N, C-alpha and C positions, 0 to 999 in steps of 0.2 A: 796604524794609520800609514798607508803607503803614500809616497810622493805623488803618484798618479791620481790618487783620490782627492788630494787637497791642492794640487797644483805643483809647480816646480819647488824643489827643496829649498832654493834660495829665497822663496817667498814665505816659508814657514817661520813663524816667530816662536822662539823657545823662551820659556820662563824658568827661573830657578824655583826650588822648593819653597824658599822664603817668599818669593813673589806670588806663587800659587796660594800659599797659606794666607797671605794678606788679602788676596783677591777673594778667596772663599771665606775669609774670617774664621779660620780654624788654626789649630797648631801645626807646626811643621811635622810633628810626629803623625798627625792624622794624614797628611799628604804622603808621607813615607809609607804608611799602612796601605793607602789606596794604590800606590805604585807597586808595592810588593805583592799585593793581592791580585793585581792585574786589572783592577777597576779603572785605573788611570794610566794610560800608556806613557812611557818615558824612555829616554835614551840615557845611557851612562857616559859621562865625560870625566875621565879620570876617576876620582872617588866621589863625584857628585852626580846628580841627576838633572836632566833638563826635560821639561814637559812642554809639548806643543800647546800653544795658547788655544788653538781650536779644540783640542781634546778636553781642555778644562771647560770650555763653553758647552761642548756636547755632553760632558758628564753632568754638568749642572742642569742642562735642559732635560736630560733623561731622568734625573733624580727629582725633578720638581714634583711636588705633591700639591695638587690643587684642592681647594675646599669646595665640596659640592653642597649646594643648598637643597633642602628637602622640599 
C-alpha cells in the first residue's frame, strides 16, 4: 500500500501485531503468519511489525464469506 493510494503518510494509522490480533480476534501468531505470507502488508520497526489499519480493514473485507440462500 503506497502513501499515494491512501493519502499522506502522516494520516496512515499503524497498529501493532497485538492490536491487530485483538481487532481480528485471532492469536498474534496468526497475524505474524499473515504478515510473513504477504496476505497482510506491514512495515518493520526495529524487531517488531506495524500494520496499516486500512490494510486490516481491506483484508477483512476481501476475506468476508457471505452465506448465500438457495
